[in-house]
C-alpha positions as CSV (number, residue, x, y, z in Angstrom):
1,M,14.1,6.8,33.3
2,Y,15.4,7.4,29.9
3,K,13.7,4.0,28.9
4,T,10.7,5.3,30.0
5,L,10.7,8.5,28.4
6,A,11.5,6.9,25.0
7,D,8.5,4.5,25.3
8,I,6.2,7.5,26.0
9,V,8.0,9.5,22.4
10,H,7.3,5.9,20.8
11,F,3.4,5.6,21.7
12,I,2.9,9.4,21.0
13,H,4.8,8.6,17.5
14,I,2.2,5.4,17.0
15,L,-0.5,7.8,17.8
16,L,0.5,10.5,15.4
17,C,0.8,8.2,12.6
18,I,-2.9,6.6,13.5
19,P,-4.6,9.7,11.4
20,F,-2.6,9.5,8.1
21,F,-3.0,6.1,7.4
22,F,-6.6,5.5,8.2
23,T,-7.6,8.5,6.3
24,F,-9.2,5.9,3.9
25,F,-11.8,5.1,6.8
26,Y,-12.7,8.3,8.6
27,K,-15.1,10.6,7.3
28,S,-14.5,13.6,5.2
29,G,-14.3,16.8,7.7
30,P,-12.0,20.1,8.1
31,W,-9.6,17.8,9.5
32,L,-7.8,17.1,6.4
33,I,-6.0,20.3,6.1
34,Y,-4.0,18.5,8.6
35,N,-3.0,15.8,6.3
36,L,-2.5,18.2,3.6
37,L,-0.1,20.5,5.4
38,L,1.6,18.0,7.6
39,I,2.4,15.1,4.9
40,P,4.7,17.1,2.8
41,L,6.5,18.4,6.4
42,I,7.1,15.2,7.1
43,I,8.5,14.0,3.8
44,L,10.8,17.4,4.3
45,D,11.8,16.3,7.7
46,W,13.1,12.9,6.2
47,H,15.0,14.5,3.3
48,D,18.3,15.3,5.6
49,D,19.0,11.7,6.9
50,N,16.0,9.6,5.7
51,Q,14.7,9.4,9.2
52,C,12.0,11.4,11.4
53,S,13.0,13.3,14.1
54,I,10.7,11.7,16.6
55,T,12.5,8.4,15.7
56,S,15.9,10.1,16.3
57,L,14.5,11.2,19.8
58,E,13.4,8.2,20.7
59,Y,16.5,6.6,19.9
60,K,18.6,9.0,21.4
61,L,16.8,8.7,24.8
62,R,17.0,4.5,24.3
63,N,21.1,5.1,23.6
64,K,21.6,7.8,25.9
65,N,25.0,6.5,26.5
66,N,26.0,5.2,23.0
67,F,24.5,7.5,20.4
68,S,26.8,7.4,17.4
69,S,26.0,8.1,14.2
70,K,25.9,4.1,13.0
71,L,23.6,3.8,15.4
72,R,21.2,6.6,14.3
73,L,21.5,4.8,10.9
74,Q,20.4,1.5,12.2
75,S,17.5,3.2,14.1
76,E,14.1,2.8,12.7
77,F,10.2,2.7,13.3
78,F,8.6,2.3,10.7
79,R,9.7,-1.0,9.5
80,P,9.4,-2.7,12.6
81,F,5.8,-1.2,13.3
82,I,4.8,-2.4,9.7
83,N,5.9,-6.0,10.1
84,K,4.1,-6.6,13.0
85,I,0.9,-5.6,10.8
86,L,2.3,-7.4,7.8
87,K,3.2,-10.7,10.2
88,F,-0.4,-11.9,9.7
89,F,0.0,-12.0,5.6
90,N,3.2,-13.6,5.9
91,I,5.0,-10.7,4.5
92,Q,8.0,-9.1,5.8
93,I,9.9,-6.0,4.7
94,K,13.6,-7.4,5.0
95,T,15.7,-3.7,4.5
96,K,15.5,-0.5,5.4
97,N,15.4,1.1,1.8
98,T,12.6,-1.1,1.0
99,A,10.6,0.3,3.8
100,I,11.8,3.9,3.0
101,K,10.0,3.5,-0.5
102,V,6.9,1.6,0.9
103,L,6.6,4.7,3.8
104,Y,6.8,7.4,0.6
105,F,4.2,5.2,-1.2
106,L,1.8,5.1,1.6
107,F,2.3,8.9,2.3
108,M,1.6,9.6,-1.4
109,I,-1.5,7.6,-1.7
110,T,-2.9,9.2,1.7
111,W,-2.1,12.6,0.4
112,L,-4.0,12.0,-2.7
113,V,-7.0,10.2,-1.2
114,S,-7.0,13.3,1.8
115,L,-6.8,15.7,-1.1
116,I,-9.6,14.2,-3.0
117,K,-11.8,13.7,-0.1
118,F,-10.7,17.2,0.9
119,L,-12.1,18.7,-2.0
120,K,-15.2,16.6,-1.9
121,F,-16.0,18.0,1.4
122,K,-15.3,21.6,0.0
123,Y,-17.6,20.7,-3.0
124,I,-15.2,21.6,-5.1
125,E,-15.5,19.8,-8.4
126,I,-12.7,18.1,-10.3
127,K,-13.1,18.1,-14.2
128,L,-10.6,16.4,-16.6
129,N,-11.6,16.6,-20.2
130,L,-9.3,14.4,-21.8
131,N,-11.5,14.6,-25.1
132,N,-10.0,17.9,-26.0
133,V,-6.5,17.5,-25.0
134,N,-5.2,17.1,-28.8
135,S,-8.1,19.5,-30.3
136,N,-6.1,22.5,-29.3
137,E,-3.0,21.5,-31.5
138,E,-5.3,20.6,-34.3
139,K,-7.2,24.3,-34.4
140,I,-3.5,26.0,-34.5
141,Y,-2.5,25.7,-38.2
């Protein structure tokens, strides 16, 4: 029974990840606000032990009788998931630390793309005036 529950949690985990990583392909809309709010919350969740709470729940269910702190450190979701995708390109992420860095990078890029797409959706213009950056310093005598 616990294995079935763990499989359900794993499936839900995958379903929750899909909107984040397919932000690049979806049409802009009000749904982007969820990415802008949830991505920082997910990153905050990782800061206690470099692991998602959903991953912890899944591994607690899978190893109901033997869930030590050592086993918890071994539990991973992202690395096996991304390695299945990267297998087609003959690339493999070998360590958990590398996987964490890749995941942080992907989430930061996804958050920035979501922000830009959301601002465009709301017709909020971003203007960077790089020509006058030093001109303020020159005017002060």
